[in-house]
C-alpha positions in Angstrom: 43.3 -16.1 103.1 42.8 -15.4 99.3 40.4 -13.8 97.2 37.9 -16.6 96.4 38.0 -16.8 100.7 37.9 -13.7 101.8 34.3 -13.6 99.5 33.4 -16.8 101.4 33.9 -15.8 104.5 31.8 -12.2 103.7 29.0 -14.0 102.2 28.8 -17.3 104.9 27.5 -15.6 107.6 24.5 -13.9 105.4 20.8 -15.0 104.9 20.1 -17.8 102.3 18.5 -14.6 100.4 21.1 -12.0 99.8 24.1 -15.2 99.5 21.7 -16.5 96.6 21.6 -12.2 95.5 25.6 -12.3 94.9 24.9 -15.8 93.8 22.9 -14.1 90.6 25.4 -11.1 90.9 28.5 -13.1 90.4 27.4 -14.8 87.6 25.8 -12.2 86.1 29.2 -10.3 86.4 30.9 -13.6 84.7 28.3 -13.9 81.9 28.9 -10.1 80.8 32.4 -11.0 80.5 31.8 -13.2 78.3 29.5 -11.9 76.3 32.2 -9.2 76.1 34.5 -11.5 74.1 31.8 -13.3 71.6 31.4 -8.5 71.1 35.2 -9.1 70.8 35.4 -12.2 68.6 33.1 -10.7 65.9 34.0 -7.2 65.4 37.3 -9.1 64.2 35.2 -11.4 62.2 33.5 -7.4 60.9 36.9 -6.1 60.0 38.4 -9.2 58.6 35.6 -9.8 56.5 35.1 -6.3 54.9 38.1 -6.1 53.2 36.4 -9.1 50.8 33.0 -6.8 50.5 34.8 -5.1 47.1 34.5 -4.8 43.6 37.3 -7.2 42.4 35.8 -9.7 44.3 32.5 -9.0 43.0 32.7 -11.5 40.1 32.6 -14.4 42.2 28.7 -13.7 44.2 26.9 -15.2 40.6 29.4 -18.9 41.2 26.3 -21.0 42.4 26.8 -23.0 45.5 27.6 -26.7 45.1 
């Protein structure tokens, strides 16, 4: 029996209100995992862009946008 089947068999006999709480918690965990991935991407982007913030590149700050 797979883990998903074990979870289903465990939740199946519970009252609907309790099953809803379990579903809400599972959705919360999934959302937290997705947010964690985005946080990691944003941190990686910040550190990459930090390399561009130096006096050598200050000349580009005055270039008009097209």
